[in-house]
MDAnalysis code that builds the backbone (N, CA, C; Angstrom):
import MDAnalysis as mda
import numpy as np

u = mda.Universe.empty(423, n_residues=141, atom_resindex=np.repeat(np.arange(141), 3), trajectory=True)
u.add_TopologyAttr("name", ["N", "CA", "C"] * 141)
u.add_TopologyAttr("resid", np.arange(1, 142))
u.add_TopologyAttr("resname", ["MET", "LYS", "ASP", "THR", "ASN", "GLU", "ASP", "THR", "SER", "ASN", "THR", "GLN", "HIS", "PRO", "PRO", "ALA", "MET", "ASP", "SER", "GLY", "THR", "GLU", "SER", "THR", "LEU", "LEU", "ARG", "GLU", "ILE", "HIS", "HIS", "GLU", "LEU", "ARG", "ARG", "LEU", "ARG", "GLU", "ALA", "VAL", "GLY", "VAL", "ILE", "GLN", "ALA", "ARG", "ILE", "THR", "GLN", "ALA", "ALA", "PRO", "VAL", "GLN", "ALA", "ALA", "ARG", "ALA", "VAL", "THR", "VAL", "ASP", "ALA", "ALA", "ARG", "ALA", "LEU", "LEU", "GLY", "CYS", "GLY", "ARG", "SER", "GLN", "VAL", "PHE", "ALA", "LEU", "LEU", "LYS", "ALA", "GLY", "ALA", "LEU", "SER", "ARG", "ALA", "PRO", "LYS", "VAL", "GLY", "LYS", "THR", "ALA", "MET", "VAL", "THR", "VAL", "GLU", "SER", "ILE", "GLU", "ALA", "LEU", "GLN", "GLU", "ARG", "PHE", "GLY", "ARG", "GLU", "PRO", "THR", "PRO", "LYS", "LEU", "LYS", "ARG", "GLN", "PRO", "ALA", "ARG", "SER", "THR", "SER", "THR", "GLY", "ARG", "GLU", "THR", "ARG", "GLU", "ALA", "ILE", "LEU", "ARG", "MET", "LEU", "ARG", "GLN", "PRO"])
u.atoms.positions = np.array([
    [-57.715, 260.473, 112.254],
    [-56.319, 260.515, 111.900],
    [-56.119, 259.793, 110.581],
    [-55.328, 260.412, 109.728],
    [-55.120, 259.821, 108.407],
    [-54.059, 258.750, 108.455],
    [-54.240, 257.826, 107.625],
    [-53.288, 256.739, 107.516],
    [-52.117, 257.214, 106.678],
    [-50.898, 257.150, 107.166],
    [-49.710, 257.595, 106.440],
    [-49.346, 256.660, 105.316],
    [-49.836, 255.478, 105.356],
    [-49.535, 254.514, 104.303],
    [-50.677, 254.476, 103.298],
    [-50.973, 255.673, 102.732],
    [-52.057, 255.726, 101.765],
    [-51.647, 255.035, 100.485],
    [-52.632, 254.644, 99.767],
    [-52.409, 253.977, 98.488],
    [-51.997, 255.025, 97.458],
    [-50.802, 254.945, 96.915],
    [-50.301, 255.901, 95.929],
    [-50.631, 255.466, 94.516],
    [-51.353, 254.435, 94.371],
    [-51.688, 253.962, 93.032],
    [-52.718, 254.858, 92.367],
    [-53.391, 255.737, 93.154],
    [-54.397, 256.626, 92.589],
    [-53.793, 257.857, 91.914],
    [-52.514, 258.159, 92.174],
    [-51.888, 259.330, 91.556],
    [-51.761, 259.104, 90.067],
    [-51.979, 260.198, 89.337],
    [-51.955, 260.072, 87.881],
    [-50.575, 260.382, 87.345],
    [-50.084, 259.570, 86.491],
    [-48.812, 259.764, 85.799],
    [-49.134, 260.158, 84.373],
    [-48.276, 260.988, 83.781],
    [-48.527, 261.317, 82.378],
    [-48.457, 260.057, 81.540],
    [-49.259, 260.010, 80.520],
    [-49.245, 258.807, 79.696],
    [-47.883, 258.621, 79.043],
    [-47.429, 257.449, 79.029],
    [-46.133, 257.137, 78.430],
    [-46.220, 257.322, 76.920],
    [-45.212, 258.015, 76.372],
    [-45.210, 258.250, 74.927],
    [-44.562, 257.063, 74.241],
    [-45.135, 256.729, 73.161],
    [-44.508, 255.669, 72.389],
    [-43.407, 256.285, 71.548],
    [-42.583, 255.497, 70.967],
    [-41.420, 255.992, 70.213],
    [-41.845, 256.797, 68.992],
    [-42.992, 256.522, 68.401],
    [-43.468, 257.267, 67.240],
    [-43.841, 258.692, 67.608],
    [-44.522, 258.879, 68.735],
    [-44.915, 260.218, 69.183],
    [-43.692, 261.027, 69.585],
    [-42.742, 260.378, 70.235],
    [-41.512, 261.035, 70.657],
    [-40.725, 261.542, 69.464],
    [-40.562, 260.738, 68.456],
    [-39.780, 261.146, 67.288],
    [-40.501, 262.267, 66.533],
    [-41.825, 262.242, 66.477],
    [-42.573, 263.312, 65.819],
    [-42.390, 264.621, 66.578],
    [-42.455, 264.570, 67.886],
    [-42.273, 265.760, 68.709],
    [-40.862, 266.318, 68.551],
    [-39.880, 265.443, 68.546],
    [-38.499, 265.884, 68.359],
    [-38.295, 266.519, 66.983],
    [-38.919, 265.960, 65.943],
    [-38.813, 266.554, 64.599],
    [-39.428, 267.948, 64.571],
    [-40.577, 268.119, 65.234],
    [-41.229, 269.429, 65.274],
    [-40.367, 270.451, 66.020],
    [-39.785, 270.030, 67.121],
    [-38.893, 270.926, 67.874],
    [-37.686, 271.307, 67.030],
    [-37.103, 270.333, 66.360],
    [-35.943, 270.588, 65.498],
    [-36.313, 271.565, 64.374],
    [-37.483, 271.370, 63.769],
    [-37.946, 272.248, 62.695],
    [-38.147, 273.678, 63.218],
    [-38.738, 273.809, 64.412],
    [-38.968, 275.138, 65.004],
    [-37.637, 275.820, 65.318],
    [-36.687, 275.087, 65.849],
    [-35.364, 275.658, 66.121],
    [-34.686, 276.138, 64.845],
    [-34.811, 275.375, 63.774],
    [-34.221, 275.767, 62.495],
    [-34.845, 277.080, 62.003],
    [-36.177, 277.227, 62.138],
    [-36.842, 278.468, 61.713],
    [-36.393, 279.653, 62.571],
    [-36.226, 279.420, 63.870],
    [-35.763, 280.487, 64.748],
    [-34.340, 280.917, 64.402],
    [-33.472, 279.968, 64.104],
    [-32.099, 280.305, 63.706],
    [-32.072, 281.122, 62.433],
    [-32.929, 280.765, 61.487],
    [-33.003, 281.534, 60.235],
    [-33.484, 282.956, 60.506],
    [-34.483, 283.093, 61.369],
    [-35.001, 284.423, 61.698],
    [-33.934, 285.272, 62.386],
    [-33.171, 284.664, 63.291],
    [-32.088, 285.384, 63.965],
    [-31.020, 285.788, 62.954],
    [-30.717, 284.919, 62.014],
    [-29.732, 285.250, 60.973],
    [-30.179, 286.433, 60.128],
    [-31.463, 286.481, 59.784],
    [-31.996, 287.603, 58.998],
    [-31.880, 288.898, 59.794],
    [-32.199, 288.857, 61.070],
    [-32.120, 290.051, 61.914],
    [-30.674, 290.513, 62.044],
    [-29.757, 289.590, 62.251],
    [-28.343, 289.958, 62.352],
    [-27.834, 290.569, 61.055],
    [-28.280, 290.040, 59.915],
    [-27.871, 290.606, 58.629],
    [-28.389, 292.028, 58.473],
    [-29.621, 292.276, 58.903],
    [-30.173, 293.637, 58.825],
    [-29.380, 294.600, 59.693],
    [-28.996, 294.143, 60.878],
    [-28.251, 295.004, 61.799],
    [-26.886, 295.352, 61.211],
    [-26.191, 294.373, 60.657],
    [-24.855, 294.635, 60.122],
    [-24.896, 295.466, 58.850],
    [-25.977, 295.389, 58.084],
    [-26.075, 296.153, 56.843],
    [-26.662, 297.542, 57.060],
    [-27.213, 297.802, 58.233],
    [-27.825, 299.102, 58.506],
    [-26.742, 300.165, 58.589],
    [-27.123, 301.394, 58.279],
    [-26.191, 302.509, 58.367],
    [-25.807, 302.724, 59.827],
    [-24.561, 303.074, 60.082],
    [-24.156, 303.295, 61.463],
    [-24.896, 304.492, 62.046],
    [-25.079, 304.467, 63.346],
    [-25.784, 305.541, 64.022],
    [-24.940, 306.807, 63.928],
    [-25.584, 307.885, 63.524],
    [-24.869, 309.143, 63.359],
    [-24.570, 309.741, 64.732],
    [-23.358, 310.253, 64.868],
    [-22.963, 310.856, 66.133],
    [-23.763, 312.129, 66.373],
    [-23.950, 312.449, 67.614],
    [-24.704, 313.646, 67.965],
    [-23.957, 314.886, 67.505],
    [-24.699, 315.813, 66.932],
    [-24.103, 317.077, 66.481],
    [-24.324, 318.174, 67.495],
    [-25.271, 317.973, 68.403],
    [-25.569, 318.973, 69.413],
    [-25.917, 318.269, 70.718],
    [-25.611, 318.954, 71.809],
    [-25.903, 318.416, 73.131],
    [-26.621, 319.484, 73.945],
    [-27.238, 319.063, 75.017],
    [-27.941, 319.995, 75.881],
    [-26.930, 320.842, 76.655],
    [-27.424, 321.897, 77.274],
    [-26.554, 322.769, 78.065],
    [-25.956, 321.987, 79.231],
    [-26.743, 321.096, 79.836],
    [-26.224, 320.289, 80.946],
    [-25.104, 319.359, 80.486],
    [-25.248, 318.771, 79.298],
    [-24.190, 317.905, 78.770],
    [-22.949, 318.737, 78.443],
    [-23.146, 319.938, 77.893],
    [-22.015, 320.821, 77.600],
    [-21.306, 321.217, 78.887],
    [-22.103, 321.464, 79.928],
    [-21.537, 321.799, 81.230],
    [-20.653, 320.667, 81.739],
    [-21.119, 319.445, 81.584],
    [-20.342, 318.289, 82.039],
    [-19.078, 318.119, 81.195],
    [-19.184, 318.333, 79.889],
    [-18.020, 318.178, 79.020],
    [-16.965, 319.243, 79.290],
    [-17.408, 320.449, 79.595],
    [-16.474, 321.553, 79.819],
    [-16.020, 321.657, 81.265],
    [-16.756, 321.047, 82.163],
    [-16.380, 321.094, 83.568],
    [-16.656, 322.446, 84.196],
    [-17.750, 323.061, 83.828],
    [-18.116, 324.362, 84.389],
    [-19.609, 324.357, 84.697],
    [-20.113, 325.481, 85.149],
    [-21.520, 325.580, 85.500],
    [-22.388, 326.005, 84.330],
    [-23.708, 325.918, 84.534],
    [-24.659, 326.322, 83.495],
    [-24.512, 327.787, 83.133],
    [-24.329, 328.627, 84.144],
    [-24.212, 330.061, 83.868],
    [-22.974, 330.352, 83.028],
    [-21.905, 329.606, 83.253],
    [-20.686, 329.796, 82.452],
    [-20.925, 329.358, 81.009],
    [-21.679, 328.289, 80.809],
    [-21.990, 327.848, 79.441],
    [-22.791, 328.930, 78.725],
    [-23.782, 329.510, 79.414],
    [-24.569, 330.572, 78.794],
    [-23.720, 331.812, 78.544],
    [-22.755, 332.094, 79.430],
    [-21.848, 333.225, 79.211],
    [-20.972, 332.969, 77.984],
    [-20.516, 331.741, 77.813],
    [-19.709, 331.391, 76.638],
    [-20.544, 331.484, 75.363],
    [-21.815, 331.105, 75.448],
    [-22.709, 331.239, 74.294],
    [-22.895, 332.715, 73.940],
    [-23.079, 333.539, 74.952],
    [-23.286, 334.971, 74.717],
    [-22.031, 335.626, 74.157],
    [-20.866, 335.181, 74.624],
    [-19.599, 335.743, 74.156],
    [-19.233, 335.246, 72.760],
    [-19.869, 334.182, 72.304],
    [-19.582, 333.649, 70.982],
    [-18.531, 332.548, 70.974],
    [-18.052, 332.156, 72.153],
    [-17.072, 331.071, 72.232],
    [-17.714, 329.725, 71.920],
    [-18.992, 329.613, 72.218],
    [-19.770, 328.419, 71.867],
    [-20.878, 328.850, 70.925],
    [-21.303, 327.932, 70.065],
    [-22.394, 328.275, 69.153],
    [-23.632, 327.444, 69.480],
    [-24.758, 328.106, 69.327],
    [-26.036, 327.443, 69.607],
    [-26.441, 326.550, 68.446],
    [-27.143, 325.507, 68.796],
    [-27.794, 324.639, 67.819],
    [-29.290, 324.912, 67.954],
    [-30.085, 324.493, 66.995],
    [-31.534, 324.699, 67.123],
    [-32.063, 324.050, 68.395],
    [-33.031, 324.713, 69.012],
    [-33.635, 324.183, 70.236],
    [-34.423, 322.921, 69.932],
    [-34.476, 322.054, 70.892],
    [-35.320, 320.872, 70.826],
    [-36.408, 321.087, 71.864],
    [-37.570, 321.508, 71.381],
    [-38.636, 321.898, 72.303],
    [-38.226, 323.184, 72.988],
    [-38.122, 323.142, 74.312],
    [-37.686, 324.316, 75.065],
    [-36.233, 324.200, 75.506],
    [-35.582, 323.112, 75.133],
    [-34.224, 322.845, 75.587],
    [-33.201, 323.512, 74.682],
    [-32.347, 324.340, 75.281],
    [-31.266, 324.979, 74.524],
    [-30.206, 323.935, 74.213],
    [-29.668, 324.010, 73.006],
    [-28.667, 323.042, 72.567],
    [-27.389, 323.776, 72.171],
    [-26.249, 323.078, 72.308],
    [-24.941, 323.616, 71.964],
    [-24.298, 322.650, 70.980],
    [-23.647, 323.186, 69.939],
    [-23.020, 322.304, 68.956],
    [-21.790, 321.642, 69.556],
    [-21.617, 320.379, 69.250],
    [-20.467, 319.622, 69.736],
    [-19.188, 320.168, 69.107],
    [-19.287, 320.614, 67.868],
    [-18.127, 321.163, 67.157],
    [-17.553, 322.366, 67.908],
    [-18.421, 323.258, 68.403],
    [-17.928, 324.431, 69.123],
    [-17.320, 324.046, 70.469],
    [-17.865, 323.017, 71.107],
    [-17.300, 322.540, 72.379],
    [-15.900, 321.980, 72.137],
    [-15.761, 321.180, 71.081],
    [-14.450, 320.605, 70.762],
    [-13.448, 321.697, 70.408],
    [-13.896, 322.723, 69.670],
    [-12.999, 323.827, 69.314],
    [-12.552, 324.583, 70.559],
    [-13.470, 324.795, 71.494],
    [-13.127, 325.486, 72.727],
    [-12.151, 324.658, 73.561],
    [-12.374, 323.356, 73.626],
    [-11.453, 322.492, 74.363],
    [-10.078, 322.470, 73.698],
    [-10.061, 322.490, 72.377],
    [-8.794, 322.536, 71.646],
    [-8.057, 323.833, 71.965],
    [-8.794, 324.939, 72.001],
    [-8.200, 326.228, 72.311],
    [-7.636, 326.226, 73.732],
    [-8.366, 325.616, 74.666],
    [-7.868, 325.530, 76.036],
    [-6.609, 324.674, 76.106],
    [-6.554, 323.638, 75.271],
    [-5.395, 322.750, 75.277],
    [-4.144, 323.430, 74.754],
    [-4.298, 324.346, 73.792],
    [-3.139, 325.016, 73.202],
    [-2.659, 326.201, 74.020],
    [-3.594, 326.984, 74.558],
    [-3.230, 328.194, 75.283],
    [-3.040, 327.884, 76.755],
    [-1.973, 328.452, 77.350],
    [-1.857, 328.263, 78.795],
    [-2.946, 329.068, 79.494],
    [-3.424, 328.543, 80.562],
    [-4.478, 329.249, 81.273],
    [-3.889, 330.465, 81.966],
    [-4.525, 331.613, 81.798],
    [-3.969, 332.822, 82.413],
    [-4.129, 332.783, 83.929],
    [-3.129, 333.303, 84.601],
    [-3.199, 333.380, 86.056],
    [-3.982, 334.627, 86.411],
    [-4.983, 334.470, 87.180],
    [-5.802, 335.603, 87.587],
    [-5.164, 336.280, 88.788],
    [-5.053, 337.605, 88.683],
    [-4.515, 338.364, 89.799],
    [-5.654, 338.651, 90.762],
    [-5.336, 338.546, 91.986],
    [-6.351, 338.820, 92.996],
    [-6.577, 340.322, 93.083],
    [-7.827, 340.690, 93.013],
    [-8.182, 342.101, 93.099],
    [-8.156, 342.530, 94.562],
    [-7.605, 343.701, 94.812],
    [-7.629, 344.165, 96.201],
    [-9.063, 344.435, 96.629],
    [-9.298, 344.247, 97.885],
    [-10.644, 344.462, 98.411],
    [-11.015, 345.928, 98.263],
    [-12.258, 346.192, 97.944],
    [-12.727, 347.570, 97.843],
    [-12.750, 348.189, 99.235],
    [-12.364, 349.432, 99.250],
    [-12.362, 350.097, 100.557],
    [-13.802, 350.423, 100.932],
    [-14.182, 349.975, 102.055],
    [-15.521, 350.243, 102.545],
    [-15.404, 351.056, 103.814],
    [-16.434, 351.724, 104.117],
    [-16.394, 352.534, 105.331],
    [-16.350, 351.627, 106.546],
    [-15.622, 352.067, 107.520],
    [-15.516, 351.270, 108.739],
    [-16.744, 351.517, 109.596],
    [-16.863, 350.770, 110.611],
    [-17.997, 350.926, 111.523],
    [-17.980, 352.293, 112.210],
    [-16.777, 352.772, 112.492],
    [-16.653, 354.068, 113.170],
    [-17.144, 355.194, 112.278],
    [-16.754, 355.138, 110.994],
    [-17.179, 356.177, 110.048],
    [-18.698, 356.152, 109.874],
    [-19.266, 354.996, 109.828],
    [-20.711, 354.859, 109.678],
    [-21.424, 355.435, 110.893],
    [-20.909, 355.134, 112.085],
    [-21.524, 355.629, 113.317],
    [-21.479, 357.152, 113.384],
    [-20.340, 357.717, 112.987],
    [-20.207, 359.176, 113.000],
    [-21.157, 359.823, 112.001],
    [-21.340, 359.204, 110.817],
    [-22.260, 359.755, 109.829],
    [-23.689, 359.715, 110.331],
    [-24.058, 358.679, 111.035],
    [-25.412, 358.566, 111.586],
    [-25.621, 359.625, 112.664],
    [-24.625, 359.812, 113.514],
    [-24.734, 360.810, 114.572],
    [-24.852, 362.219, 113.981],
    [-24.126, 362.514, 112.919],
    [-24.209, 363.825, 112.268],
    [-25.616, 364.061, 111.725],
    [-26.189, 363.029, 111.138],
    [-27.548, 363.183, 110.572],
    [-28.550, 363.402, 111.705],
    [-28.364, 362.777, 112.848],
    [-29.297, 362.949, 113.953],
    [-29.179, 364.328, 114.592],
    [-27.990, 364.914, 114.612],
    [-27.761, 366.209, 115.250],
    [-28.231, 367.354, 114.380],
    [-28.414, 367.157, 113.136],
    [-28.842, 368.234, 112.256],
    [-30.271, 368.633, 112.601],
    [-30.521, 370.009, 112.618],
    [-31.876, 370.466, 112.956],
    [-32.871, 370.208, 111.862],
])
């Protein structure tokens, strides 16, 4: 069984710094902080002097779909109809110009949306007519 009252005098403490070492260390830290502040200032100056990021001129079909609030097939139909204009592809991705999207939205904002009339259902043969036609075909010699 170990003695709980062990001698703690064997534990090592860091050597005590004298005032000369402390002041030298503090000067070095202060000097390093000053260099870091200067470096941050240079970086901030570069950021503020850099040209602003150019706005996107074209977006993907999915982004156009989200902006217009319609489906992908509708975006492609609008492209085919000429209501939207294509931008050069990026790889295999079809792109749409933002200018054409804004023009289309402007047009929607000015024109009232037309009310669509419901088309009457196409007349289809009833079950009785179909059954009679099948029976006629079976009775034929």
